[in-house]
Each structure stands twice: as structure tokens, then as C-alpha cells.
N, C-alpha and C positions, 0 to 999 in steps of 0.2 A: 236736825241732821247734823251730826258731828263730823269733823274733817281733820285729818292729820296723818302723821307717820309714826310708826312704832317699830321697835326692834324685838324680835322674838327672843325671849330669855333662854329658849332651848337650843336653837341652832344658830342664832345670831343674825338671821336674815332680816333685812330692813324692808318693811311692807308699808303700803299706802292704803288707807281705809277711807270710805265715804259713806259709812253707816254709823249710827249712834252706838256708843259702847255704854250700855246701862246694866243695871242689876238684872241677873237672870239671863243675860245675853250670852249664848254659848258660841263664842268666837274663838277659833283655833287657827294655828299657823298651818298653811297649806302644805308645808314641807315636812314638818315633824309632828303636827297635831298638838302642839303645846298651847294651853289656854292663854288668851291675851286679854288684858283688862284695863290698860291705860295708854293714851297716846304719848309719844315722846316729843317734847318741845324741840323746835328746830334749833340748830347751832349749839347743841349741848356738849360739843367736843367728841361725840361718838358718831355723829351723823351729819352729813352735809346735804342740804336740800338739793333736789335734782334741778338741773338747769331747764330752761324753757324748751330746749331741743328734745329732752326726754319725755316720752309719752307713756304715762302710767297705764297699766292694764286695769280696767274697771272691775269692781267686785261683781261677780256674776250670780252668786246664789247666797241666800241667807245663811249666816254663820260661817261662811268661807271667805278667804282672802286670796287674791291672785298676786303672784310674785311679779314684780316689774322686771322686764328684760333689760339686760345691760345695753347701754346706748352704743350705736354703731358709729365708727369714725370714718368719714369720707377720706381723710388723709391716709388712713391705713389701707383702704381699698386701692387708692392710687399707687401706693408703694408696691403692693402685690402685683399690680398690672405692670409696673415698670420692671420689676424683677423678671416676670415672665417674658416680656419683650426682649430684655437683655439676654436671657438664656436662649431664646429662639435664635437671636442674631449670632450668638456664639456658636451654636450647633451648625447653622448654615455656613459660617466661616470655616469650621472644621471640615465639613463635607466638601466644600469647594477646594480647599487645600489638599485634602486626601485624593480627590478626583484628579487633580493636576499631577500629584506624585505618582498615582497609578498609571496615568498615560505615559509619563516619562519612563517608568519601569518597563511597561509593555513595549515601548519603542526600543529601549535598550536591549531587551531580550530578543526582539525580532532581528536586530542587527547582529547579535551574537550567533543566532542559529543559522545565519547565512553562510558561516564559515564551514569548511570541510574538515572533519576529524583528521588527525595526523595518520599517515599510513602505518600499517602494522610493522613494528620492529624496524622502522626506518629512521636513520639518523640524518637524512638529508632534509633540508628546509624546502618546503613547497609553497608556492604562492596561494593566496586565498582566491576563491571564485570571483571572477569579474564579469559583470553583466555586459552582454554585447547587444548591439541594435537588433531589434526583432526578437526572434525566439532563440538566437544563438547565444551560447554562454560558455564560460571557461571554468574548468575545475581542475583539481590536481591530477596529473597524469601518473603513469606507472613507469618504472625503470625497466621497460621491456627491451631486451636485447634485439629482438627481431621485430619486423613490421614497421613500415614507413609509408604513411598515406600519400606521400609525395612521389613515390616510386611505383613502377609497374609491379603488380602482384601476380602476374600470369604464372601458371603452373605448367610444368612439363609433363605431358601425359601421352600415352600411345594414341595413335590416330584412331579415334572412335568411328565406328561404322554401325549401320543397321543391316547386318547380313550382307546381301548383295547390293544394297542401296546405301551409299555413303550418307551419313547424317547431314553433312554439309550440302547435299544435293536435294534433300527432301523439301517439300513445298512449305510455304509460310502458313501458319495457323495450325488447325487440328491435324495431327499426323496419324494418330491411332485413337481408337475408342474401343475399350474392352467392356462389353455390355454386361449389366446385371451380375455383379460379383457376390450377391447375397449380403452377408453381414458386412458392416462398414470396414473400409480400409483405414487403418490408424497410423501407418508409417510406410515410407517409400525409400528406395535406394537404387541408383543405377550402378551397374558394375563398372570398374575403371575403364574398360575398353568400350563401353557403350553398347555392348551386345545384348545385355539382359537388364530387365527391370524386375525388382523384387518388391512385393507388397506384403506387409504384415497386417493381420486382420484382428478384429475384436473377438472373433470366435476361436482364438488360439490356433490360427492357420497362417501358413506362409505360402504365398503363390509366386511362381517364377514365370516370367514372360520372355519369350524370344522376340526381340524387336526386329530381327531380320525377316522372320516369317509373319510377325504380327499375331502370334498365337500364345496361349498359355500352355506351358509344357510340363509344369510340375505343380503339385499341390500337397503340402505337408500339413496334416490335420491333427487335432487332438493333442496339441503340445501343452499338456496340463501343467508341466513344470514352469512354463512361462506365463500362462494366462493370456490376456490381451497383449499383442505385440506392440510395444510402445515406441521402439526406435530400431533402426537398422543401419549398419555401417560395414563397408568393405575394408579390408587391409589394402594398402596402396598397390600391391601386386595382384590383387583380385583373387588370391587363392583361398582366402577365408572370409566368411560372412559372420558378423556378430549380430545377434538379435536380443534386444532387451525386453523384459516382460513385466507385467503388472505385479507379479509376486516377488520381485526383487532379484530374480536370477537373470544372468546374461549367458546365453548359449553360444558356443563357438562351433561353427560348421566349416568343414572342408567344402569348398565350392568347386565342383568339377567343370571341365571344359564344355560340357553340355548343359550346364546349369543345374546339375543334380547336387543335393545336399547330403552330407554325412556328418553326424555329430562327432566332434573331436575333443570336446572339453566344455567346461563351464566355469563361471565365476559366481559365487554365492555370497559375496560380502555384504550386499545391500539388504536391508531389512524391509524396505518398502519399494514401491514402484520406481523403476529406473526410467529416466526421461531423456538424458543426454549422455553422449560419449564421444570421445575423440581418440583416434588411433595414431600412434607415432609413425613417422615417415618410414622407419625401418620395420614396422609391423610387429614390434616386440612388446610394446606396452600400451596400456589403455588408461585414459582418465575418464571416469564415469561419475554421474551424479543423478540424484532423484529426490523423492519425497522424504527420505530420511535426513535431508538437509546436510549431506556430507558429499564431498568430492573424494573419490577413492582412486588411487593410482596402483595399478596391478600389472603383473606379468602375464602376457597373453597365453603363452605356451603352457605354463604350469597352472594358471589360475590363482597364483599366490598374490595376496595383497601386500604391497610394499609399505603404504601408509594411507591414512585418511586425514582430511582437513575439514574442520568445521568453520563456524563463523557466519553461516547463512541464516537468514530469518525465514526463508521459504524454500521451496523445491529448487534444486539446481537445474537450470533450464538449458545451459549451453556450456561447452568445454572446449579447450584448445591445448595442443602440445606443440612447442616450438620445434623447428627442424633439427636442432642440435640436442633436443630432449633435456635441456637444462631448466626450462621454465614452462609453466602452464598457466592457463587462465580458466576461471569458472565463475559463473554468475547466477544469481537467483532472480535477476531483473532489478533488484534494488542495490546490490553491492557487487562490484567486480573485484575478485581477489587475484593477485599475482602470486603464484606458488613456485617456490624453489624446489624443483623435482629432485635435486641431488640431496638437499637437506631434509626434505619432507615436511616443509612448513610454509605457511602463508607469510609473505614478507611485506606486502603492501596491499592497500585497498583503495578503491575509487568508488565514491558514491554516485549512483546513477539516477534513481528515482526515489520517491518517498515511500514506496510500497513494493513489496515482493509479489503483489497480486497480478503482475503483468501476464498477459496471455501467452506471450512468446518472447524469446530472446535468441540472438544468433551472433556468433563471432566470426569475423572474416577469416578465410583460409590461412592468411599470414599473420593473424592476430592484431592487425593494425587498427581495426574498427570493431565496435560492438553496437548492436541495435536492439532496442527494447520497445515493445508495444506499450502505449499509454492511452488506453481507451481508443479514441478515433484517430490517433496519430502514431507515427513511428519516430523514435528519438535515436539519433545517431551520434556517436562520440568517436574521437581518435583516442586510442588507448595510451599512447605515449605522451601526448600533450594535454589530454583531458578536455580538449575543445569539443563543444557540442555544436553540430551543424543546425541549420534551419530544420524545423520539424517537417516530416513528410505527412501532410494532412490528408485525411480521408473523411468520408461521411458515415462510416460505420466501424465497428470494432475489427481490428486486424488480428486474426486468430493464429496465423502461422507466418513465419518469415525464414528466409535462408539466402545466403550469398551465392553467387555463381563461383565456380572454382577459380576464376581469374580475379574475383573481387570487384569486377566492374559493374555488375548488376545485382539487384536485390529483388527477390520475390516476396510478396505479401498477399495474403488471401482474405477475402471478405465473403459476403453473401453471393453465391453463384458466380464468382469471378476471381481471377488472379491478376494482380497488378505487377507490372515490371517497372522498376525504378532505375534510373541512371545514378550511380553513386556519386560520380564526380560533380554533377550539376544539382543533385538532390531533387530531381524532377521525375514525374511519372511519364514514361514514354509509350507504354502499351497497356492494354487491358483486354484480358481474354475471358470470354463468357463460357461457363460450364453448363448453361441452360437449366440446371436443376436449382430449385429455390432453397438451397441449403448452404450453410457456411462451409467453405473449403478449409479443412483442417490438416490435410496431409499433402505436402508438396515436396518436390526434390528436383535439383538441377542435374543435368547430365554433364559428363566430363568435357564435352565439346563446347560448353558455354552457350549453346544455341537451342537446346531442347530442355523441356521440363515436364514433369508429370504432376497431376493434381487429381484429388478425389474429394467429392462433397461428403460431409459428415452425416451420412444416413445410410441405412441398409437399402439394398436394391438399386444403388446408383452405378454410374459408369465411371471407369477409370480413363482419364484423358492423358494423351501425350501431345504437347504443342511444340511448335517450332517458332523461334523468333526470326524476324526478317534479317537478311544479311546486313552486316555493318556497312555503312556508306563510307 
């Protein structure tokens, strides 16, 4: 048995053999099949003998040779492992640093979003919001000429009465109930003298009730130009009634001494449902708003639009005109705009909530306060200072809200009940039950500040008139 190493003359591979190389032996290189015929002596300058750590692969078949694998180095393996460990450590360090930087940026961004944007076209410097204890907070107010929450906001009205029974003498609690009015009532309004109550319905109908006799005296049906009656408002002298409709039209009616209606004009500036309107003290102009996200100022007698103001993200839910007719307010529940009625432009804004999806919004009769529903609570602000009061908390969504004419009380409605809030103390003082298991979505205060009307949001329900207890 011969033993040794040889180098293939064809490919140069160094091979180890453990079989005899004799005549007639057909031994070839396993790589290139070149014939091999003589061993190579060790240390001939072309080959160095393998170390003891190298393990040659034995010959496995006659006439064939196996190529010896290259020896593995344990030092090289350790180096690779070390490189991998260093790389992993480096990646972890980068992730930790990046996470810290991200937290810092998020924190910085949160601090920046707490500030209130500058008022529209305002050159005056306003303070940033300051968090108050509890739910109260401060934001930028408006340069409103009228309205002061620290003063009495009582309005001067004619002595209201209910026919032969003065409203101030009627009993506490439910005063009237008008049974089963068919399709749901969607809007309500008292006449300025308290003699009549007008109801707008979903089925394009306006009903007039005489509160002296406690009867319905007129029904105006098939008002196709209006569609669903979404809002009602009287002029201060009670001679005209305005009715807003689902189709974007506002109808102007002459309101007779016996509660009869006669159409005297219309405003067709809105392209979608009209939700809110305010009539000036002199009864000559109207500020209205709705689902077209515009507040429109127009002349009542001619129906001519003076100007329109945008800047709202949602439907305009409440409007107000100052007594001198120089300024107006309008809100979609997210933003309150102060409007210069002489220039025809919005001059300042005040952020109220983060969304325009509020169910209801209302502005006090003197413009001093604004209230917006926020799910289960009502949020109240002073318009001049931007101060937010403690939230008026409930256990259910408040679908409607309105201030009393003197601004002292606030009505809000939930499921089968109407809440009465004292504005000065921000506390609920009364709760009236409508007995029907539906949300009350139509409410209105009477001009005497003692009575209010309410209707649950479903067909076949009753219209209620309640009276508050006498003030102590």
C-alpha cells in the first residue's frame, strides 16, 4: 500500500492518496479527471504537508481520489461572532437614542398644540390658554362690544300673559299638554307677548297654539318650499315670524293679532338646510346659518343678502346680532366667529371644542356666553374673556339647549326629560319629565323667563308647556 501526496498537473489541486500507484492503475483527479501517476515528495517547494489538525478525506472508490477540505480556523469563527455582537449592540444603542428623541418631539408637539391660533385679522396680542383647577380653563376671548357676564342681562319685554290667566300666576310644573300631534315637532317659538306658541313639524307643517285658551287655532300644511321646519323666530315686535326649512329657504310671515299667518317674503340664499338664525333688535336684518357652513347676513324686508361669511368646519348651529347691529356671532360648535356686520367680515375667532360634531350650541341673548354640548356634558364660555366654566355634567347626550331671555337659566334636553340649569352657579336646579321614552330635541323659552315648551323626537308624541317655580 503506497502513501503520499500529489499535485494534479491539470488543475493544480493537491490530493492525498492511500492506494498503490502502479502500472495499469487508472487513477484520475476527482476535479478535472486528469490521470495521476506519481506521488509528490513532501517539502519540494510546491507543497507543504498538512498539519496534524487537518483531517484528510479518505479515498472512497477504486481509481478515484477525494479532495481534502480546507482547514477551519477557530480564531476566524470567534472574530465573526465578535463582529455580530458589536453590530447588535450598535443597533440597540441607535434604537434607544431614537426612542428618546421621539418622546421629546412628541412632548414638544403636545405643548405647541395647546396654544390657541391667533384671531382672524386681529392685531391685538392675546394670552395663551391657561389650565384652571378642575374642568375650568381659559382661552382667548373676543373683542365683543356688548355682553358682560358680570352684569344683569335681563331684557325688557311686554308683560306676557296666557289669555285671561297671567303666566306669572300659573301653577308650577306641567301647564299644558297638547296631545298626539302626528309627525314630530322639530322647532318651537313663543310670540314676544307670550300669547302664542308656534310649532314647526317634520311634515312641512306649522301649527299655532293659543296659550290663553289652551287650543290649537291654526295649521298651515304642505309647505313644500320649506320641507321640514328646522327653526322658528319672531321679530322683537311680534309682527313677523320667520321659519327655516330643510331645503335652504327662510319664509317670512306676517303674524296677525289672532295668530294667523300670511306669507310676505322669503330668503333663498342658503343652499342647504338652515339651522340657526338671529333677528336684529330693530327687526330689519337677520343673521342665519346652516349646513352650507356659511353665516349669511341679509335684509329682512327685501330678502336681499348683504354678505356671507365662511370659516366653519361644520353646520352653523347658533347666531347672534348685537343691539347696535355692529357685531355678530356665529358658531358651528367648534369655532366661534366674531363678525363685523358693517365691514362684512369675520375679525376674530375663538376655539371652543375639538370637533364640530356637537349636538347643539346656543348663544346668550346678550352675546356674553356661548354653550356647546360635548357628549354627556355642556361646556360654557364667556365670549369676552374666553374663560370656560365648570362643565355641566349629565349621564346622557344633551340634544338641545337654549338660554332664557334674561340669560339667567339654561335649558338642555335628554331622554324623556328637560334639565334647568342656573347659569351663575353652573348647577342643575330642576328636572322635568316628559314621560315619553324619547330624546327631547325641540325646546323653547317663553319671554317671561318662567315657562318653556318641549317636544320628544318622535311621531305621535305630546307637546308640553312647563312652568318653573317662582324665584325665591
